[in-house]
Structures are given as structure tokens and as C-alpha cells.
Biopython code that builds the backbone (N, CA, C, O; Angstrom):
import numpy as np
from Bio.PDB.StructureBuilder import StructureBuilder

atoms = [
    (1, "MET", "N", (-15.549, 10.380, -25.741)),
    (1, "MET", "CA", (-15.551, 10.330, -24.344)),
    (1, "MET", "C", (-14.558, 11.235, -23.853)),
    (1, "MET", "O", (-13.378, 11.148, -24.192)),
    (2, "LEU", "N", (-15.111, 12.327, -22.859)),
    (2, "LEU", "CA", (-14.511, 13.504, -22.352)),
    (2, "LEU", "C", (-13.472, 12.928, -21.404)),
    (2, "LEU", "O", (-14.114, 12.259, -20.594)),
    (3, "CYS", "N", (-12.167, 12.863, -21.109)),
    (3, "CYS", "CA", (-11.338, 12.524, -20.247)),
    (3, "CYS", "C", (-10.506, 13.452, -19.529)),
    (3, "CYS", "O", (-9.758, 13.976, -20.355)),
    (4, "PHE", "N", (-10.300, 13.877, -18.429)),
    (4, "PHE", "CA", (-9.561, 14.353, -17.939)),
    (4, "PHE", "C", (-7.899, 13.979, -17.410)),
    (4, "PHE", "O", (-7.880, 12.926, -16.772)),
    (5, "PHE", "N", (-6.763, 14.525, -17.531)),
    (5, "PHE", "CA", (-5.669, 13.938, -17.254)),
    (5, "PHE", "C", (-4.981, 14.546, -16.120)),
    (5, "PHE", "O", (-4.065, 15.341, -16.329)),
    (6, "ASN", "N", (-5.394, 14.196, -14.769)),
    (6, "ASN", "CA", (-4.888, 15.171, -13.719)),
    (6, "ASN", "C", (-3.374, 14.669, -13.298)),
    (6, "ASN", "O", (-3.432, 13.440, -13.320)),
    (7, "LEU", "N", (-2.464, 14.951, -13.043)),
    (7, "LEU", "CA", (-1.225, 14.983, -12.499)),
    (7, "LEU", "C", (-1.453, 14.933, -11.137)),
    (7, "LEU", "O", (-2.295, 15.726, -10.716)),
    (8, "ALA", "N", (-0.815, 14.065, -10.196)),
    (8, "ALA", "CA", (-0.952, 13.836, -9.034)),
    (8, "ALA", "C", (0.309, 12.906, -8.209)),
    (8, "ALA", "O", (1.171, 12.176, -8.699)),
    (9, "GLY", "N", (0.029, 13.257, -6.769)),
    (9, "GLY", "CA", (1.348, 12.652, -6.269)),
    (9, "GLY", "C", (2.263, 13.896, -6.048)),
    (9, "GLY", "O", (1.855, 14.952, -5.565)),
    (10, "ALA", "N", (3.536, 13.662, -6.451)),
    (10, "ALA", "CA", (4.958, 14.492, -5.763)),
    (10, "ALA", "C", (4.421, 16.359, -6.012)),
    (10, "ALA", "O", (4.706, 17.329, -5.311)),
    (11, "VAL", "N", (3.597, 16.286, -7.244)),
    (11, "VAL", "CA", (2.881, 17.641, -7.500)),
    (11, "VAL", "C", (1.103, 17.008, -8.050)),
    (11, "VAL", "O", (0.696, 15.925, -8.469)),
    (12, "TYR", "N", (0.487, 18.259, -7.782)),
    (12, "TYR", "CA", (-0.942, 18.114, -7.862)),
    (12, "TYR", "C", (-1.249, 19.293, -9.312)),
    (12, "TYR", "O", (-0.986, 20.491, -9.202)),
    (13, "ASP", "N", (-1.766, 18.756, -10.458)),
    (13, "ASP", "CA", (-2.071, 19.637, -11.540)),
    (13, "ASP", "C", (-3.500, 19.094, -12.072)),
    (13, "ASP", "O", (-3.508, 18.486, -13.142)),
    (14, "PRO", "N", (-4.549, 19.264, -11.459)),
    (14, "PRO", "CA", (-5.768, 19.185, -12.346)),
    (14, "PRO", "C", (-5.836, 19.388, -13.682)),
    (14, "PRO", "O", (-5.381, 20.454, -14.096)),
    (15, "ASP", "N", (-6.245, 18.703, -14.373)),
    (15, "ASP", "CA", (-6.788, 19.082, -15.990)),
    (15, "ASP", "C", (-8.415, 19.404, -15.532)),
    (15, "ASP", "O", (-9.301, 18.782, -14.947)),
    (16, "VAL", "N", (-8.298, 20.443, -16.013)),
    (16, "VAL", "CA", (-9.445, 21.429, -15.792)),
    (16, "VAL", "C", (-10.550, 21.270, -17.283)),
    (16, "VAL", "O", (-11.779, 21.294, -17.224)),
    (17, "LYS", "N", (-9.843, 21.133, -18.371)),
    (17, "LYS", "CA", (-10.214, 21.438, -19.655)),
    (17, "LYS", "C", (-11.120, 19.984, -20.321)),
    (17, "LYS", "O", (-12.273, 19.906, -20.744)),
    (18, "GLY", "N", (-10.170, 19.073, -20.207)),
    (18, "GLY", "CA", (-10.141, 17.389, -20.611)),
    (18, "GLY", "C", (-9.951, 17.504, -22.070)),
    (18, "GLY", "O", (-9.727, 18.546, -22.686)),
    (19, "LEU", "N", (-10.075, 16.248, -22.578)),
    (19, "LEU", "CA", (-9.892, 16.056, -23.890)),
    (19, "LEU", "C", (-10.622, 14.826, -24.297)),
    (19, "LEU", "O", (-10.517, 13.743, -23.721)),
    (20, "GLU", "N", (-11.662, 15.166, -25.739)),
    (20, "GLU", "CA", (-12.395, 14.248, -26.030)),
    (20, "GLU", "C", (-11.536, 13.245, -26.685)),
    (20, "GLU", "O", (-10.857, 13.601, -27.648)),
    (21, "MET", "N", (-11.492, 11.913, -26.223)),
    (21, "MET", "CA", (-11.243, 10.746, -26.826)),
    (21, "MET", "C", (-11.675, 9.816, -27.278)),
    (21, "MET", "O", (-12.455, 9.183, -26.566)),
    (22, "PRO", "N", (-11.406, 9.354, -28.522)),
    (22, "PRO", "CA", (-12.438, 8.380, -29.267)),
    (22, "PRO", "C", (-12.656, 7.114, -28.588)),
    (22, "PRO", "O", (-13.677, 6.517, -28.929)),
    (23, "SER", "N", (-11.925, 6.571, -27.703)),
    (23, "SER", "CA", (-11.913, 5.235, -26.923)),
    (23, "SER", "C", (-11.060, 5.252, -25.697)),
    (23, "SER", "O", (-10.266, 6.177, -25.520)),
    (24, "LEU", "N", (-11.177, 4.346, -24.907)),
    (24, "LEU", "CA", (-10.186, 4.141, -23.468)),
    (24, "LEU", "C", (-9.122, 3.761, -23.968)),
    (24, "LEU", "O", (-8.096, 4.201, -23.451)),
    (25, "VAL", "N", (-9.002, 2.836, -25.118)),
    (25, "VAL", "CA", (-7.214, 2.567, -25.373)),
    (25, "VAL", "C", (-6.637, 3.839, -25.883)),
    (25, "VAL", "O", (-5.521, 4.263, -25.583)),
    (26, "GLU", "N", (-7.511, 4.427, -26.700)),
    (26, "GLU", "CA", (-6.460, 6.120, -26.926)),
    (26, "GLU", "C", (-6.367, 6.662, -25.721)),
    (26, "GLU", "O", (-5.295, 7.117, -25.323)),
    (27, "ALA", "N", (-7.366, 6.680, -25.060)),
    (27, "ALA", "CA", (-6.774, 7.619, -23.854)),
    (27, "ALA", "C", (-5.661, 6.925, -23.067)),
    (27, "ALA", "O", (-4.775, 7.529, -22.462)),
    (28, "ARG", "N", (-5.780, 5.734, -23.128)),
    (28, "ARG", "CA", (-4.756, 4.819, -22.274)),
    (28, "ARG", "C", (-3.145, 5.484, -22.701)),
    (28, "ARG", "O", (-2.275, 5.736, -21.867)),
    (29, "LEU", "N", (-2.991, 5.720, -24.437)),
    (29, "LEU", "CA", (-2.057, 6.196, -24.801)),
    (29, "LEU", "C", (-1.945, 7.017, -24.871)),
    (29, "LEU", "O", (-0.872, 7.278, -25.414)),
    (30, "GLU", "N", (-2.861, 8.364, -24.432)),
    (30, "GLU", "CA", (-2.603, 9.660, -24.568)),
    (30, "GLU", "C", (-1.882, 9.865, -22.895)),
    (30, "GLU", "O", (-1.191, 10.820, -22.541)),
    (31, "ALA", "N", (-2.192, 8.948, -22.245)),
    (31, "ALA", "CA", (-1.900, 9.181, -20.726)),
    (31, "ALA", "C", (-0.591, 8.747, -20.730)),
    (31, "ALA", "O", (0.107, 9.270, -19.862)),
    (32, "ALA", "N", (-0.074, 7.979, -21.419)),
    (32, "ALA", "CA", (1.450, 7.113, -21.908)),
    (32, "ALA", "C", (2.014, 8.552, -22.128)),
    (32, "ALA", "O", (2.706, 9.158, -21.309)),
    (33, "ARG", "N", (1.663, 8.962, -23.215)),
    (33, "ARG", "CA", (2.571, 10.268, -23.711)),
    (33, "ARG", "C", (2.593, 11.453, -22.755)),
    (33, "ARG", "O", (3.572, 12.177, -22.573)),
    (34, "TYR", "N", (1.428, 11.569, -22.173)),
    (34, "TYR", "CA", (1.605, 12.789, -20.935)),
    (34, "TYR", "C", (2.639, 12.451, -19.833)),
    (34, "TYR", "O", (3.537, 13.151, -19.365)),
    (35, "ILE", "N", (2.264, 11.189, -19.551)),
    (35, "ILE", "CA", (3.511, 11.542, -18.373)),
    (35, "ILE", "C", (5.101, 11.192, -18.706)),
    (35, "ILE", "O", (6.086, 11.433, -18.007)),
    (36, "GLY", "N", (5.028, 10.563, -19.967)),
    (36, "GLY", "CA", (6.621, 10.706, -20.683)),
    (36, "GLY", "C", (6.587, 12.195, -21.024)),
    (36, "GLY", "O", (7.778, 12.491, -21.107)),
    (37, "GLU", "N", (5.982, 13.112, -21.225)),
    (37, "GLU", "CA", (6.481, 14.313, -21.188)),
    (37, "GLU", "C", (6.754, 14.898, -20.001)),
    (37, "GLU", "O", (7.779, 15.579, -19.962)),
    (38, "VAL", "N", (5.996, 14.792, -18.872)),
    (38, "VAL", "CA", (6.010, 14.847, -17.856)),
    (38, "VAL", "C", (7.509, 15.027, -17.079)),
    (38, "VAL", "O", (8.221, 15.938, -16.657)),
    (39, "ILE", "N", (7.509, 13.552, -17.176)),
    (39, "ILE", "CA", (8.971, 12.965, -16.695)),
    (39, "ILE", "C", (10.368, 13.882, -17.737)),
    (39, "ILE", "O", (11.299, 14.517, -17.242)),
    (40, "ARG", "N", (10.187, 13.741, -18.753)),
    (40, "ARG", "CA", (11.058, 14.615, -19.758)),
    (40, "ARG", "C", (11.530, 15.906, -19.400)),
    (40, "ARG", "O", (12.668, 16.373, -19.386)),
    (41, "ASP", "N", (10.125, 16.513, -19.036)),
    (41, "ASP", "CA", (10.616, 17.757, -18.695)),
    (41, "ASP", "C", (10.855, 18.507, -17.455)),
    (41, "ASP", "O", (11.200, 19.679, -17.297)),
    (42, "ARG", "N", (10.518, 17.294, -16.352)),
    (42, "ARG", "CA", (10.694, 17.645, -15.165)),
    (42, "ARG", "C", (11.234, 16.045, -14.223)),
    (42, "ARG", "O", (10.593, 15.488, -13.331)),
    (43, "PRO", "N", (12.290, 15.717, -14.674)),
    (43, "PRO", "CA", (12.633, 14.456, -14.346)),
    (43, "PRO", "C", (12.815, 14.559, -12.686)),
    (43, "PRO", "O", (12.517, 13.508, -12.118)),
    (44, "ASN", "N", (13.221, 15.564, -11.877)),
    (44, "ASN", "CA", (13.301, 15.580, -10.648)),
    (44, "ASN", "C", (11.938, 15.330, -9.903)),
    (44, "ASN", "O", (11.900, 15.398, -8.675)),
    (45, "LEU", "N", (10.921, 15.066, -10.581)),
    (45, "LEU", "CA", (9.745, 14.748, -9.880)),
    (45, "LEU", "C", (9.878, 13.090, -9.683)),
    (45, "LEU", "O", (9.384, 12.719, -8.618)),
    (46, "VAL", "N", (10.372, 12.167, -10.392)),
    (46, "VAL", "CA", (11.093, 11.080, -10.132)),
    (46, "VAL", "C", (11.610, 10.681, -8.933)),
    (46, "VAL", "O", (11.539, 9.512, -8.554)),
    (47, "TRP", "N", (12.146, 11.596, -8.277)),
    (47, "TRP", "CA", (13.029, 11.593, -7.265)),
    (47, "TRP", "C", (12.611, 12.326, -6.168)),
    (47, "TRP", "O", (13.184, 12.216, -5.084)),
    (48, "ALA", "N", (11.622, 13.101, -6.352)),
    (48, "ALA", "CA", (11.309, 13.879, -5.135)),
    (48, "ALA", "C", (10.597, 13.143, -3.953)),
    (48, "ALA", "O", (9.843, 13.839, -3.274)),
    (49, "GLY", "N", (10.748, 11.744, -3.599)),
    (49, "GLY", "CA", (10.261, 11.083, -2.367)),
    (49, "GLY", "C", (8.743, 10.987, -2.780)),
    (49, "GLY", "O", (7.898, 10.986, -1.885)),
    (50, "GLU", "N", (8.397, 10.913, -3.992)),
    (50, "GLU", "CA", (6.587, 10.699, -3.799)),
    (50, "GLU", "C", (6.453, 10.107, -5.402)),
    (50, "GLU", "O", (7.146, 10.497, -6.342)),
    (51, "GLU", "N", (5.403, 9.082, -5.467)),
    (51, "GLU", "CA", (5.132, 8.639, -6.890)),
    (51, "GLU", "C", (4.615, 10.020, -7.706)),
    (51, "GLU", "O", (4.181, 11.025, -7.143)),
    (52, "VAL", "N", (4.745, 9.857, -9.024)),
    (52, "VAL", "CA", (4.253, 10.830, -9.978)),
    (52, "VAL", "C", (3.103, 10.052, -10.566)),
    (52, "VAL", "O", (3.285, 8.872, -10.867)),
    (53, "ARG", "N", (1.876, 10.655, -10.759)),
    (53, "ARG", "CA", (0.686, 9.830, -11.232)),
    (53, "ARG", "C", (0.026, 10.392, -12.476)),
    (53, "ARG", "O", (0.535, 11.472, -12.775)),
    (54, "VAL", "N", (-0.689, 10.110, -13.085)),
    (54, "VAL", "CA", (-1.519, 10.527, -13.926)),
    (54, "VAL", "C", (-2.839, 9.832, -13.971)),
    (54, "VAL", "O", (-2.958, 8.648, -14.286)),
    (55, "GLU", "N", (-3.855, 10.643, -13.633)),
    (55, "GLU", "CA", (-5.250, 9.803, -12.610)),
    (55, "GLU", "C", (-6.092, 10.523, -13.761)),
    (55, "GLU", "O", (-6.346, 11.727, -13.777)),
    (56, "VAL", "N", (-6.649, 9.191, -15.128)),
    (56, "VAL", "CA", (-7.630, 9.960, -15.783)),
    (56, "VAL", "C", (-8.845, 9.561, -15.251)),
    (56, "VAL", "O", (-9.175, 8.466, -14.795)),
    (57, "THR", "N", (-9.679, 10.946, -15.410)),
    (57, "THR", "CA", (-10.786, 10.714, -15.141)),
    (57, "THR", "C", (-11.957, 10.892, -15.819)),
    (57, "THR", "O", (-11.610, 11.434, -16.869)),
    (58, "ASP", "N", (-13.576, 10.700, -15.837)),
    (58, "ASP", "CA", (-14.634, 10.735, -16.664)),
    (58, "ASP", "C", (-15.459, 12.301, -16.063)),
    (58, "ASP", "O", (-15.428, 12.978, -15.036)),
    (59, "HIS", "N", (-16.073, 12.337, -17.227)),
    (59, "HIS", "CA", (-16.505, 13.636, -16.757)),
    (59, "HIS", "C", (-17.207, 13.857, -15.281)),
    (59, "HIS", "O", (-17.352, 14.934, -14.703)),
    (60, "ARG", "N", (-17.556, 12.707, -14.882)),
    (60, "ARG", "CA", (-18.034, 12.922, -13.442)),
    (60, "ARG", "C", (-16.994, 12.860, -12.189)),
    (60, "ARG", "O", (-17.358, 12.805, -11.015)),
    (61, "GLN", "N", (-15.644, 12.879, -12.632)),
    (61, "GLN", "CA", (-14.483, 12.743, -11.867)),
    (61, "GLN", "C", (-14.438, 11.054, -11.438)),
    (61, "GLN", "O", (-13.884, 10.778, -10.374)),
    (62, "LEU", "N", (-14.763, 10.433, -11.899)),
    (62, "LEU", "CA", (-14.785, 9.023, -11.610)),
    (62, "LEU", "C", (-13.606, 8.428, -12.324)),
    (62, "LEU", "O", (-13.626, 8.413, -13.555)),
    (63, "VAL", "N", (-12.355, 7.828, -11.525)),
    (63, "VAL", "CA", (-11.072, 7.626, -12.089)),
    (63, "VAL", "C", (-11.156, 6.164, -12.895)),
    (63, "VAL", "O", (-11.485, 5.074, -12.427)),
    (64, "LEU", "N", (-10.686, 6.550, -14.483)),
    (64, "LEU", "CA", (-10.796, 5.433, -15.273)),
    (64, "LEU", "C", (-9.702, 4.601, -15.023)),
    (64, "LEU", "O", (-9.901, 3.387, -14.965)),
    (65, "PHE", "N", (-8.520, 5.078, -14.858)),
    (65, "PHE", "CA", (-7.220, 4.330, -14.664)),
    (65, "PHE", "C", (-6.201, 5.202, -14.037)),
    (65, "PHE", "O", (-6.616, 6.320, -13.734)),
    (66, "THR", "N", (-5.046, 4.961, -13.791)),
    (66, "THR", "CA", (-4.064, 5.363, -13.202)),
    (66, "THR", "C", (-2.561, 5.092, -13.843)),
    (66, "THR", "O", (-2.286, 3.949, -14.206)),
    (67, "ILE", "N", (-1.759, 5.975, -13.955)),
    (67, "ILE", "CA", (-0.252, 5.313, -14.472)),
    (67, "ILE", "C", (0.473, 6.209, -13.256)),
    (67, "ILE", "O", (0.179, 7.359, -12.929)),
    (68, "ILE", "N", (1.627, 5.243, -12.615)),
    (68, "ILE", "CA", (2.196, 5.377, -11.499)),
    (68, "ILE", "C", (3.796, 5.587, -11.897)),
    (68, "ILE", "O", (4.449, 4.560, -12.080)),
    (69, "VAL", "N", (4.369, 6.705, -12.019)),
    (69, "VAL", "CA", (5.936, 6.614, -11.731)),
    (69, "VAL", "C", (6.689, 6.639, -10.614)),
    (69, "VAL", "O", (6.506, 7.611, -9.881)),
    (70, "LEU", "N", (7.583, 5.738, -10.241)),
    (70, "LEU", "CA", (8.246, 6.112, -8.989)),
    (70, "LEU", "C", (9.788, 5.704, -9.059)),
    (70, "LEU", "O", (10.097, 4.571, -9.428)),
    (71, "GLY", "N", (10.615, 6.515, -8.750)),
    (71, "GLY", "CA", (11.928, 6.216, -8.587)),
    (71, "GLY", "C", (12.507, 5.407, -7.373)),
    (71, "GLY", "O", (12.282, 5.943, -6.288)),
    (72, "VAL", "N", (13.132, 4.352, -7.334)),
    (72, "VAL", "CA", (13.491, 3.779, -6.457)),
    (72, "VAL", "C", (14.754, 3.541, -6.366)),
    (72, "VAL", "O", (15.275, 2.851, -7.242)),
    (73, "ASP", "N", (15.630, 4.118, -5.156)),
    (73, "ASP", "CA", (17.215, 3.646, -5.199)),
    (73, "ASP", "C", (17.052, 2.139, -4.552)),
    (73, "ASP", "O", (16.236, 1.704, -3.739)),
    (74, "ALA", "N", (18.288, 1.444, -5.321)),
    (74, "ALA", "CA", (18.729, 0.179, -4.577)),
    (74, "ALA", "C", (19.195, 0.509, -3.356)),
    (74, "ALA", "O", (19.751, 1.583, -3.125)),
    (75, "PRO", "N", (18.964, -0.538, -2.369)),
    (75, "PRO", "CA", (19.798, -0.333, -0.999)),
    (75, "PRO", "C", (21.326, 0.037, -1.429)),
    (75, "PRO", "O", (21.893, 1.027, -0.966)),
    (76, "ALA", "N", (21.860, -0.736, -2.238)),
    (76, "ALA", "CA", (23.299, -0.811, -2.091)),
    (76, "ALA", "C", (23.857, 0.299, -2.731)),
    (76, "ALA", "O", (25.043, 0.527, -2.490)),
    (77, "SER", "N", (23.079, 1.256, -3.721)),
    (77, "SER", "CA", (23.538, 2.534, -4.106)),
    (77, "SER", "C", (23.853, 3.782, -3.245)),
    (77, "SER", "O", (23.223, 4.185, -2.267)),
    (78, "PRO", "N", (25.039, 4.346, -3.856)),
    (78, "PRO", "CA", (24.978, 5.364, -3.085)),
    (78, "PRO", "C", (24.058, 6.602, -2.964)),
    (78, "PRO", "O", (23.861, 7.067, -4.087)),
    (79, "ARG", "N", (23.447, 7.273, -2.024)),
    (79, "ARG", "CA", (22.401, 8.341, -2.423)),
    (79, "ARG", "C", (22.783, 9.426, -2.869)),
    (79, "ARG", "O", (22.046, 10.173, -3.512)),
    (80, "SER", "N", (24.428, 9.758, -2.494)),
    (80, "SER", "CA", (24.980, 11.003, -3.134)),
    (80, "SER", "C", (24.914, 10.824, -4.605)),
    (80, "SER", "O", (25.019, 11.924, -5.148)),
    (81, "ASN", "N", (24.817, 10.126, -5.218)),
    (81, "ASN", "CA", (24.615, 10.036, -6.893)),
    (81, "ASN", "C", (23.817, 10.749, -7.252)),
    (81, "ASN", "O", (23.992, 11.353, -8.310)),
    (82, "ARG", "N", (22.563, 10.944, -6.433)),
    (82, "ARG", "CA", (21.295, 11.524, -6.793)),
    (82, "ARG", "C", (21.321, 12.757, -7.573)),
    (82, "ARG", "O", (20.320, 13.244, -8.099)),
    (83, "SER", "N", (22.466, 13.235, -7.630)),
    (83, "SER", "CA", (22.480, 14.782, -8.017)),
    (83, "SER", "C", (21.959, 15.253, -9.193)),
    (83, "SER", "O", (21.994, 16.457, -9.445)),
]
sb = StructureBuilder()
sb.init_structure("model")
sb.init_model(0)
sb.init_chain("A")
sb.init_seg("    ")
for serial, (resi, resn, name, xyz) in enumerate(atoms, 1):
    if name == "N":
        sb.init_residue(resn, " ", resi, " ")
    sb.init_atom(name, np.array(xyz, "f"), 0.0, 1.0, " ", f" {name:<3s}", serial, name[0])
structure = sb.get_structure()
């Protein structure tokens, strides 16, 4: 199955090539790897004030599933520590 791994939310980066996946289970694992790489390479996105999402779609651009990452400060934590 052809899947597209679109980055959305704090940034928008649509997948225009897609990736042939053997199953939906494998597509879910690939999406988790992808969002992990995004967060590793650009951790500031988690704190940009908006969620970071990977929306996985099929060849018709129908959403199959979404992974959402969102950083939330606790009310008691000082905001100045987010540097």
C-alpha cells in the first residue's frame, strides 16, 4: 500500500513521493520512526505552541491515522526554563 507521511501542525511539510508499505502495521511503525526523527532533529517544534503531527494518508489522500506530539508546561513550572 502506498502511504504518504505528511508533517503538519507547527510546520507543514507534505510528503509528495510516498512510501510503499507492506501493511498498515508497518506504516504505523514507520510513522513513529519518522516523528521521532523530526523531534530529534528539531526539538524546538515541540515547544512552538502548536502540536506536531504526522498524518499518514493513502494514495487518495484519505487520512489513515495520525500521530500527535505536544509539549505542555505544567502550571507550576516557570516558563523561563524553556530556553
